[in-house]
Structures are given as C-alpha cells and as structure tokens.
C-alpha positions as CSV (number, residue, x, y, z in Angstrom):
1,M,-44.1,-6.1,63.0
2,A,-42.7,-1.8,63.6
3,T,-44.6,-1.5,66.3
4,N,-43.2,-5.1,67.9
5,Q,-39.7,-3.6,66.8
6,L,-40.9,0.2,68.4
7,T,-41.7,-1.4,72.0
8,N,-38.6,-3.1,72.0
9,A,-36.2,-0.2,71.1
10,Q,-38.5,1.7,74.0
11,A,-38.0,-0.7,76.9
12,G,-34.4,-1.2,75.8
13,A,-33.9,2.4,76.3
14,V,-35.8,2.2,79.6
15,L,-33.6,-1.1,80.9
16,D,-30.3,1.2,79.7
17,V,-28.8,2.8,82.5
18,S,-25.2,2.4,81.3
19,A,-24.7,5.4,79.9
20,P,-26.3,7.5,83.7
21,R,-23.9,5.2,85.8
22,H,-20.8,6.1,83.3
23,A,-21.6,9.5,84.0
24,A,-22.0,9.3,87.5
25,F,-18.4,7.5,87.3
26,D,-17.1,10.1,85.1
27,L,-18.0,13.2,87.4
28,T,-16.5,10.9,90.7
29,G,-13.6,10.3,89.1
30,R,-13.1,14.1,88.1
31,L,-14.0,15.3,92.3
32,S,-11.3,12.4,93.1
33,R,-8.8,13.9,91.4
34,N,-9.5,17.4,91.9
35,L,-9.5,16.9,95.4
36,E,-6.3,15.0,94.7
37,T,-4.9,18.1,93.6
38,I,-5.9,20.1,96.2
39,T,-4.4,18.4,98.6
40,A,-1.2,18.4,97.0
41,F,-1.1,22.4,97.1
42,F,-1.9,21.9,100.9
43,L,0.7,19.6,101.5
44,F,3.0,21.9,99.5
45,L,1.4,25.1,101.3
46,F,2.4,23.1,104.7
47,V,6.4,22.7,103.7
48,I,6.4,26.1,102.7
49,A,4.8,27.2,105.8
50,Q,6.4,24.8,108.7
51,P,9.8,26.7,109.5
52,V,8.0,30.1,108.8
53,S,4.7,30.3,110.8
54,I,3.1,27.6,112.9
55,A,-0.3,29.6,111.7
56,A,-0.2,28.9,108.7
57,S,1.1,25.5,109.1
58,H,-1.8,24.4,111.0
59,I,-3.8,26.1,108.2
60,A,-2.4,24.1,105.5
61,Y,-2.7,20.5,107.9
62,A,-6.3,21.3,107.9
63,G,-6.7,22.0,104.1
64,A,-5.2,19.0,103.3
65,A,-6.9,16.8,106.1
66,F,-10.0,18.1,104.9
67,A,-9.4,17.5,101.1
68,W,-8.2,14.3,101.9
69,V,-11.3,13.2,103.5
70,L,-13.9,14.0,101.0
71,R,-11.2,12.8,98.4
72,L,-12.4,9.2,101.0
73,A,-16.1,9.8,101.0
74,F,-15.6,9.5,96.9
75,V,-12.8,6.7,96.3
76,R,-13.9,4.4,98.8
77,R,-12.2,0.8,97.8
78,G,-8.5,0.4,97.8
79,A,-8.3,3.9,99.0
80,L,-6.7,3.5,102.9
81,K,-3.1,1.6,102.4
82,S,-2.6,-0.6,105.9
83,S,0.5,-0.3,107.9
84,P,2.1,-1.9,110.9
85,L,1.9,1.8,113.0
86,D,-2.1,1.5,112.6
87,L,-2.7,-0.2,115.7
88,P,-0.2,0.9,118.0
89,I,-1.3,4.6,116.7
90,L,-5.3,3.9,117.5
91,I,-4.8,2.5,121.0
92,Y,-2.6,5.4,121.9
93,L,-5.2,7.6,120.4
94,V,-7.9,5.7,122.8
95,L,-6.3,5.8,125.9
96,C,-5.2,9.5,125.3
97,A,-8.9,9.9,125.0
98,V,-10.1,8.1,127.7
99,S,-7.4,9.9,130.1
100,T,-8.9,12.9,128.8
101,L,-12.2,11.6,129.2
102,L,-11.1,11.3,133.2
103,S,-9.8,14.6,133.7
104,P,-10.8,16.9,136.5
105,L,-10.4,19.5,134.0
106,P,-11.8,18.1,130.9
107,I,-11.7,21.8,128.8
108,S,-7.8,22.0,129.4
109,S,-8.0,18.4,128.5
110,W,-9.5,18.6,125.9
111,E,-7.8,20.9,124.3
112,G,-4.7,19.2,124.4
113,M,-6.0,16.7,122.5
114,R,-5.5,18.7,119.4
115,K,-1.5,18.5,119.8
116,V,-2.9,14.6,120.1
117,A,-4.7,14.4,117.2
118,L,-1.6,15.8,114.9
119,I,-0.6,12.3,114.5
120,F,-3.3,12.0,112.0
121,L,-0.6,14.3,109.9
122,V,1.2,10.9,109.0
123,L,-1.9,9.5,107.3
124,V,-2.4,12.4,105.2
125,V,1.0,12.5,103.9
126,A,1.5,8.6,103.8
127,Q,-1.9,8.2,101.3
128,N,-0.9,11.4,99.4
129,V,2.6,10.8,98.6
130,A,2.2,8.4,95.8
131,N,6.0,8.1,94.4
132,A,9.4,9.6,95.2
133,R,9.0,12.6,92.5
134,R,6.8,13.7,95.1
135,A,8.8,13.4,98.0
136,K,11.8,14.9,96.2
137,Q,9.9,18.0,95.2
138,L,7.9,18.0,98.9
139,L,11.5,17.9,100.7
140,A,13.0,20.7,98.2
141,V,10.3,23.2,99.1
142,L,10.7,22.1,102.9
143,F,14.7,22.6,102.2
144,L,14.5,26.0,100.5
145,S,11.6,27.4,103.3
146,S,14.3,26.2,105.6
147,L,17.2,27.5,104.0
148,A,15.0,31.1,104.4
149,A,14.6,30.7,107.6
150,F,18.6,30.1,108.3
151,A,18.8,33.5,106.4
152,W,16.5,35.1,108.3
153,A,18.1,33.9,111.8
154,G,21.7,35.2,109.9
155,W,20.2,38.6,109.4
156,N,18.9,39.1,113.1
157,Y,22.8,38.6,113.9
158,A,23.4,41.2,111.4
159,D,20.8,43.4,111.8
160,G,19.6,43.2,115.1
161,V,16.2,42.5,116.1
162,G,15.4,46.0,119.1
163,L,17.5,48.2,121.2
164,R,18.8,47.2,124.4
165,I,18.7,49.7,127.5
166,H,21.5,49.5,130.1
167,N,22.0,51.6,133.1
168,P,18.8,54.3,132.7
169,Q,18.5,56.8,135.1
170,P,15.9,57.4,137.5
171,D,15.3,60.7,136.6
172,T,14.7,60.2,132.8
173,T,11.1,60.1,131.2
174,F,12.2,56.5,130.1
175,Y,13.0,55.4,133.2
176,R,9.4,57.2,134.6
177,A,7.5,55.3,132.3
178,G,9.0,52.0,133.2
179,I,12.0,51.4,131.1
180,R,14.7,49.3,133.1
181,D,17.8,47.7,132.6
182,N,18.2,45.2,130.0
183,D,15.1,45.7,128.6
184,V,14.7,45.6,124.5
185,I,12.3,47.8,122.6
186,L,11.3,45.6,119.7
187,L,8.5,48.5,118.7
188,V,8.8,52.6,118.2
189,D,5.3,54.0,116.9
190,G,4.5,50.5,115.5
191,R,8.2,50.3,113.6
192,N,10.9,48.5,114.3
193,I,14.4,49.9,114.9
194,E,17.6,48.4,115.5
195,K,19.7,51.7,115.3
196,P,20.3,54.0,118.1
197,Q,20.8,56.7,115.9
198,E,17.4,56.1,114.4
199,F,15.3,56.0,117.9
200,L,17.3,59.5,118.8
201,Q,15.6,60.6,115.8
202,R,12.9,59.5,116.7
203,V,12.6,61.0,120.1
204,E,14.0,64.5,118.4
205,T,11.0,64.3,115.6
206,E,8.0,63.6,118.2
207,P,5.2,66.1,118.6
208,P,5.2,67.7,121.5
209,G,2.2,66.2,123.7
210,K,2.1,63.0,121.7
211,P,3.2,59.8,124.2
212,M,6.0,57.6,121.9
213,Q,4.7,54.2,121.7
214,L,6.9,51.6,122.8
215,R,7.1,47.7,122.7
216,V,9.3,46.3,125.1
217,V,10.5,42.8,126.6
218,H,11.7,43.4,130.3
219,G,14.3,41.8,132.1
220,S,16.2,38.8,130.3
221,G,13.1,38.1,128.0
222,I,13.5,36.3,124.8
223,E,12.9,39.4,122.1
224,I,9.4,38.1,120.7
225,M,6.7,40.3,120.1
226,K,4.0,38.0,122.3
227,D,6.5,38.8,125.1
228,A,6.5,42.2,124.8
229,V,4.2,45.0,126.8
230,P,3.4,48.2,125.8
231,V,4.7,51.2,127.3
232,A,3.9,54.8,126.8
233,V,6.9,57.4,126.8
234,P,5.1,61.7,127.3
235,F,7.2,64.0,126.2
236,G,5.8,67.4,126.9
237,D,7.5,71.0,125.8
238,G,11.0,70.8,127.2
239,A,14.0,70.4,125.3
240,R,14.8,67.2,123.7
241,A,17.6,65.0,123.5
242,R,20.5,65.8,121.1
243,S,22.6,63.1,121.7
244,L,22.6,59.9,122.7
245,S,24.1,60.4,125.9
246,D,21.0,63.1,126.9
247,L,18.8,60.2,126.9
248,G,20.1,59.3,130.3
249,M,20.6,55.6,129.1
250,Q,22.6,53.3,127.5
251,V,21.3,52.6,124.4
252,E,22.9,49.6,121.6
253,T,21.8,47.2,119.0
254,D,20.3,44.4,120.9
255,R,21.3,40.8,118.7
256,P,19.8,37.5,119.9
257,E,22.3,35.9,121.4
258,R,20.6,32.3,120.6
259,A,19.4,31.6,116.7
260,R,15.8,31.2,116.6
261,A,14.7,32.4,113.3
262,F,11.1,32.9,112.7
263,Y,9.9,30.7,115.6
264,S,9.8,31.9,119.3
265,H,11.8,30.1,121.1
266,Y,15.8,28.7,120.4
267,V,15.4,25.3,121.8
268,T,12.0,24.8,118.9
269,Y,14.8,26.1,116.2
270,A,17.1,23.5,117.4
271,A,15.1,20.5,118.1
272,V,13.9,21.2,114.3
273,L,17.2,21.8,112.9
274,Q,18.7,18.2,114.3
275,L,15.8,16.5,112.2
276,L,16.1,18.3,109.7
277,G,20.7,17.9,109.7
278,C,19.8,14.4,110.6
279,L,17.8,13.6,107.5
280,V,20.5,15.8,105.3
281,F,23.1,13.6,106.4
282,G,21.4,10.5,105.3
283,L,20.7,11.7,102.1
284,W,24.2,12.9,101.8
285,L,25.6,10.0,102.4
286,S,23.5,7.7,100.0
287,H,24.1,10.4,97.6
288,R,28.0,10.4,97.8
289,G,30.0,8.3,95.1
290,R,27.1,8.0,93.1
291,S,26.1,11.9,92.0
292,P,28.5,14.8,92.5
293,L,26.1,17.5,91.9
294,S,23.8,15.3,94.2
295,S,26.0,15.4,97.2
296,A,27.1,18.5,96.9
297,I,23.9,20.0,97.2
298,F,22.8,17.5,100.1
299,A,26.6,18.7,101.6
300,G,26.0,22.4,101.5
301,L,22.1,21.9,103.6
302,L,24.2,20.0,106.1
303,I,26.6,22.9,106.6
304,A,24.0,25.5,106.7
305,F,21.5,23.4,108.9
306,G,24.8,22.8,111.2
307,I,25.9,26.1,111.2
308,A,22.3,27.2,112.0
309,L,22.0,24.6,114.9
310,G,25.2,25.8,116.3
311,M,24.2,29.0,116.7
312,T,21.1,27.7,119.3
313,L,23.3,27.2,121.4
314,T,21.4,24.0,122.5
315,R,23.2,21.4,124.0
316,A,21.1,18.9,124.4
317,S,20.1,19.1,120.2
318,W,23.5,19.2,119.3
319,L,24.4,15.8,120.7
320,A,21.4,14.6,120.4
321,F,22.5,15.7,116.3
322,A,25.5,13.7,116.6
323,F,23.4,10.8,118.3
324,G,21.4,10.6,115.2
325,C,24.2,10.9,112.9
326,V,26.4,7.7,114.7
327,V,22.8,5.8,114.4
328,E,23.0,6.5,110.3
329,L,26.6,5.7,110.5
330,C,26.0,2.1,112.2
331,F,23.5,1.0,109.2
332,F,25.7,2.7,106.7
333,L,29.5,1.5,107.7
334,K,31.2,-1.5,107.4
335,H,32.2,-3.3,111.1
336,W,35.6,-2.3,110.8
337,S,34.8,1.3,110.1
338,R,32.5,1.4,112.6
339,T,34.8,1.0,115.3
340,V,37.0,3.7,114.7
341,I,34.7,6.4,113.4
342,I,31.6,6.4,115.7
343,P,33.9,6.8,119.0
344,A,35.8,9.3,117.2
345,I,32.5,11.2,116.3
346,L,31.0,10.7,119.8
347,I,34.3,12.1,121.5
348,V,33.9,15.2,119.5
349,A,30.7,15.6,119.9
350,V,31.2,15.7,123.5
351,A,34.2,17.8,124.0
352,G,32.9,20.4,121.6
353,T,29.9,20.6,123.5
354,T,31.6,21.1,126.4
355,V,34.0,23.5,125.0
356,A,31.5,25.5,123.4
357,M,29.0,25.9,126.9
358,H,31.9,27.0,128.4
359,Q,32.9,29.8,125.9
360,W,29.6,30.6,124.9
361,R,26.9,30.2,127.8
362,R,29.5,30.1,131.1
363,M,28.7,26.2,131.8
364,G,29.9,23.0,131.8
365,L,28.0,20.0,129.9
366,I,26.4,19.3,132.7
367,A,26.1,23.0,135.1
368,L,24.0,21.5,138.5
369,N,24.4,25.5,139.8
370,D,22.5,26.5,136.5
371,A,19.3,27.9,137.4
372,G,17.4,26.1,134.1
373,T,19.4,22.5,135.4
374,D,18.0,23.3,138.6
375,Y,14.4,23.9,137.6
376,R,14.3,21.1,135.1
377,L,15.4,18.6,138.2
378,L,13.2,20.1,140.0
379,M,10.1,19.8,137.7
380,W,11.6,15.8,137.4
381,R,11.4,14.9,141.1
382,D,8.1,16.4,141.2
383,G,7.1,14.6,137.9
384,I,7.9,11.1,139.6
385,K,5.9,11.9,142.6
386,L,3.1,12.8,140.3
387,I,3.2,9.8,138.4
388,E,3.6,7.8,141.9
389,A,0.2,9.5,143.0
390,H,-1.5,9.2,139.6
391,P,-0.1,5.7,138.1
392,W,-2.6,4.9,135.8
393,F,-4.4,7.9,134.1
394,G,-2.8,11.0,135.4
395,V,-4.1,14.4,136.0
396,G,-5.2,15.4,133.1
397,M,-3.6,17.5,130.0
398,N,-3.1,21.2,131.0
399,V,-4.3,20.3,134.5
400,V,-1.1,21.8,136.2
401,R,-0.8,24.8,133.8
402,D,-4.0,25.6,134.5
403,D,-4.2,24.7,138.4
404,P,-0.7,25.1,139.3
405,F,-1.4,25.1,143.2
406,R,-3.0,22.7,143.5
407,Y,-0.1,20.3,143.2
408,E,2.2,22.4,145.4
409,L,5.0,22.3,142.7
410,Q,8.5,23.4,143.8
411,A,10.3,24.6,140.8
412,Y,6.7,26.9,141.1
413,K,7.7,27.9,144.5
414,K,11.4,28.3,144.0
415,Y,11.3,30.4,140.1
416,G,7.8,31.6,140.1
417,V,7.3,30.2,136.3
418,L,6.0,27.3,135.6
419,L,6.7,25.5,132.2
420,H,6.5,22.1,132.0
421,F,8.5,18.9,132.7
422,H,10.9,19.3,130.5
423,S,11.0,15.3,129.8
424,T,8.7,13.9,127.2
425,P,8.4,10.6,129.3
426,I,8.0,12.3,132.5
427,E,5.4,14.5,130.9
428,I,3.3,12.1,129.6
429,G,3.3,10.1,132.6
430,V,2.3,12.5,134.5
431,E,-0.7,14.2,132.3
432,L,-1.8,11.1,130.5
433,G,-0.4,8.1,132.7
434,L,1.5,5.0,132.3
435,L,-0.8,3.1,130.2
436,V,-0.4,6.0,127.0
437,L,3.3,6.1,128.6
438,G,3.6,2.4,128.2
439,A,1.2,2.8,125.1
440,W,3.6,5.7,123.5
441,I,6.5,3.7,124.3
442,A,5.3,1.1,122.1
443,L,4.3,3.4,119.1
444,M,7.6,4.6,118.8
445,A,8.9,0.9,119.1
446,A,7.2,-0.2,116.6
447,Y,8.1,3.1,114.1
448,W,12.0,2.7,114.7
449,L,11.9,-1.0,114.1
450,M,9.7,0.0,110.3
451,L,12.3,2.4,109.8
452,A,15.7,0.2,110.4
453,R,13.9,-2.5,108.3
454,L,13.2,0.6,105.8
455,V,17.0,0.8,105.9
456,A,17.8,-2.9,104.9
457,R,15.1,-3.5,102.1
458,S,16.4,0.1,100.8
459,R,19.3,-0.5,100.2
460,K,19.1,-3.7,98.2
461,M,17.9,-1.1,96.0
462,D,20.0,0.9,93.1
463,D,18.3,4.2,93.9
464,P,20.3,6.2,96.5
465,F,17.0,8.8,97.4
466,R,15.0,6.1,98.9
467,Y,17.8,4.6,100.9
468,G,19.0,8.5,102.0
469,L,15.7,9.2,103.2
470,S,15.1,5.8,104.9
471,L,18.5,6.5,106.4
472,G,17.8,9.7,107.7
473,I,14.4,9.7,109.2
474,L,15.8,7.3,111.1
475,G,18.9,9.1,112.2
476,A,16.1,12.1,112.7
477,T,13.6,10.1,114.4
478,S,16.7,8.3,117.0
479,A,18.0,12.0,117.4
480,F,14.4,13.0,118.4
481,L,14.0,10.2,121.1
482,A,17.1,10.5,122.5
483,S,16.4,14.9,123.0
484,S,13.1,14.1,124.6
485,V,14.6,12.9,127.4
486,V,15.3,16.1,128.2
487,H,13.2,18.1,126.5
488,Y,9.5,18.1,125.9
489,D,9.9,18.5,122.3
490,F,6.6,15.8,122.0
491,G,4.6,19.0,123.3
492,D,6.2,21.5,120.8
493,S,3.7,21.8,117.9
494,V,6.0,22.9,115.6
495,V,8.6,20.2,116.1
496,V,5.9,17.5,116.1
497,F,4.7,18.8,112.9
498,L,8.1,17.9,111.4
499,F,8.1,15.0,113.4
500,W,4.8,13.4,112.0
501,F,5.6,14.9,108.5
502,L,8.6,12.3,108.4
503,A,6.8,9.8,109.8
504,G,4.4,9.9,106.7
505,L,7.0,10.1,104.3
506,A,8.3,7.0,105.8
507,L,5.0,5.0,105.7
508,A,4.6,6.8,102.4
509,L,7.8,5.1,101.0
510,Y,7.1,2.1,102.9
511,H,4.2,1.8,100.4
512,Q,6.0,2.3,97.8
513,L,8.7,-0.6,98.3
514,N,5.4,-3.1,99.2
515,A,4.2,-1.7,95.8
516,K,7.0,-3.0,94.0
517,A,7.6,-5.7,95.4
518,Q,4.3,-6.8,94.5
519,R,4.7,-5.8,90.6
520,Q,7.7,-8.0,90.1
521,L,6.1,-11.4,91.9
522,R,3.6,-10.6,89.5
523,Q,5.5,-10.2,86.7
524,E,7.7,-13.3,88.3
525,E,4.7,-15.4,88.3
526,A,3.4,-14.5,84.9
527,S,6.9,-15.0,83.4
528,G,6.5,-18.5,84.8
529,L,10.2,-18.1,86.4
530,P,10.5,-19.3,89.7
531,T,9.5,-16.9,92.7
532,E,10.9,-15.6,95.8
533,S,9.2,-14.7,99.1
534,V,8.6,-11.1,99.0
535,G,8.0,-9.7,102.8
536,T,6.4,-6.7,103.6
537,T,7.0,-6.1,106.9
C-alpha cells in the first residue's frame, strides 16, 4: 500500500508541470512590464528632445520602437489593436518600397526610405498610450520643452548669435584671410562671442604668431554651425587694434532676422509651431468655460507659440495656422457664429500677413519678383514635367539631389542652388510617382475623416481633454496639409516626427473610445437593459 502511494505521488510530481509553467508566465509578465516602462521612458525622452535636437529625437524614437517590438515578442495575443489607418499605411509603404527598388540610384533612394519609415512612430505611440493620463503627461512635457525652445529664440534676439561684419577694407588682415561684407562670425577660437568689445579684446590678447581661428557663415546664409566654414586670421608681431575703428571693418552684434530656436531653419520652426499652435487652440476651446486654470494655461501657451510663429516671418505657416484654427471653429461653433467669426478670422489673417510682409520683408503676400518665389515656381514647372515623363514610380527618392545634371532643372541653372520642389504633392509625384502620390492622398484623407469622427464622438463625452485633443489634432493636420501645398514639410524629419506623434495620439484616443464603448455595451448587456448600437468608426 505504501509503495503504491509513493509511486502515485512520484507520478503526480512528474506529471505536474503547472509550477514551471506559472514561473514562465511570471517571468514573461515581468519582462513585458519592464519593456513597457522602457518604452514609456523613451517616449518621454522623445517629447523632451523633439523641440531641441533631431539627433536625440531619432535615438529616443529608435529606443521606444525597439523596446515595443521586443515586448510584442513576449505578449502576442491582444497586443496589437487595429485601426482605420492600417490598410492605407500598408499600401503607402509597399508602393514606396516598389518605387525605391525601381530607382536608378537605389542607394540614394533607400536612404530616403528612412524618412518614409518614420510613419512607424504612429503605431509606437498609439499602442503605448493606454489612457488619457499618459497622453496628458506626454503633452505637458512636450509643451514645456517647446517653451524652452521659445525662450531660447527670445534669448537669441536679446543677446545675439554672433558678430556681423560690414565693409571690411581690402588692406586689412581680416579681408586677406577671407572675411567679406555681411559675413557672420559664430566662433572665435572655439568660443561664442556676440559683443564687438569682446571680439576686440580677443584681438588684443591673441598671442603673436598664432592664427585666430574663426567659424564664419559667408554672405546671407543662416547663422548655424553646420553652414560655417573655418577661417584662420594670422597675426604678426606688429601693433594690434586698440579700438573697433582700428579693425578696418564694422562689427556689430548679429541677431537673427527670423526666429528658428534650436532648429536649423526658420521654416522648420514655423511648421512645428503651426502644429503646436493648432493643438493648443483646440485644447483651449474645449476647456474654455469648463476649467479656468486649464483655460488660462492653454491661453498662455497659445500666446507664446503665436508670438514665436510671428517671429519666424513665414507667411505660409501663418496662413496655414489660421486655416487650421478655422477648421476647428467649424466643428466647435454653432451655425450662426460660424457665418460671422470665420470670415472675420480669414480676412484678418490675410490682411495682417500682407501688412507684416510689407513691413518686415519688403514684399507682398504673393511676390512674383522675389527670388524665393521665382525659384519655387521654376521648381514646380520642372517638377510637373518630370511627373509627366516618369508618371508611375517617379525618378526615385534623392535621385534629383544626387544627380541634378541628369534633369536640367531651370532653377538650378539660374540660381546654382539645388533644394527640393517646395511642395509635398509635387515632391512625392516626382520622386515616387503618381501611384504613391495617390496612396499618400488616400492615407491623408482616411486620417482626416477619422479625426473628424473622433471630434464628433468625443464631443458627446463629458471630457474636455479628449474633445480638445481630437479637435486640436484635426486643426493641426488641416494646417499641415495646407502648408504642404507650398512647402515640402513631409520631407523634414523634425516636422514629420511631430506630425506622426500627433497621429499616434489620435489613434490612441480612437482605441480608448472604442474600449470605453465596448465596456458600456457589456455592462448594458449584463444588466439586461436595451442596448444601443455602438459604432467604432
């Protein structure tokens, strides 16, 4: 009997595999939670870096994506939620890859696929922002970081970014070293110097025989370090300048004509600000009259971002911002208010932009005699010709950039500068063809319609944040699409990062509303009450 009992116990121990299985489940659960925490960490790092550093943004995005993909390997069932954008995104990516494979310069075009692949950020954000609290936290950090960028832009105006040179005399040491009129000196022996007297002191104390090492932006270039060239100014044993007049040139503190904060170009900063401004405007509309503190905070953010946008002096972004706000008001206001307020906003936006352009840029709203406008028109004409010649899959991403002589662009011949086609639809049509352009338009249309439905659904809820978030993202998307007609914003990684981040938040809100509707439906079914149909759009 005892032997039989022992044998049965031993057999039971051998057959009992529940303990190792539970241990494996516990280990998988802990790994999943740790990876979820790591993903959240990198998402917060991303919103901190987004207004400050594109390199840090890429690192944070890569870290969040990698941690999330690892988590998917451990949590397979129920880890991915479907959305109305899944199929449009897939078609867009597949067609981009096909166009790249057919490119005459595949290496150049595969480099461009890195920007196309930034759309993956939508999934990373949408699948890892599980509730409104996390969305609020991410937006709060993004707004604070953007305010820091705004403060830096203001500091650049107040303190300057370097030294601007005027009228250097040909018989001076600086002229012989290569300094010319309207040059900007950013660094002197590795140090930032913005005051003429500080520069004079450096000249007086420079050791004999040691060249002064300068970093200079020639001509009317943008005062950024990547465009600066090294200039060595030799000093002998002779007498040094004792006053600014002895330098043989006029030196003054250089202040940027157009704000760019930490970005390399003011147009990039303007595109980011129009997105942020529209987002904040939607949140302010939804909280106005509901929460005085929140309303005041969003009003302050709107003023700050509006001032910064004004400092960029970028007419397309000004008008796009006004257009995005008008779209939001169309959804927010009642019929009689729309007929009065919206036309007034449009009139003020156009008139104000025209006056500002005359005042600060000495040009009209549409200036055909402006070199920038002429360059843009020439690129558009050549772009349309290239689309006609290569309609289906385009010429390949970055092919025009890397082999400009192949296509005899008139703008390049006239100005000697090769940029891009200054229009997102034209750029996509030229580089990727009409099939990809159609897929992109379909993706943007599906996204915009999803946002419009989100606004309608969230408006019925007693939650001003969700309503304001959907309203703000709808306005920001509308502004982005409007400015993309005359700017290639879709090719700027900084702007696209923020655009796809907001799209990810919109999808996260979509999933949250669907989950809430399904919970309500189950509760009604459990209570035996009659249920209403719940649409998931």
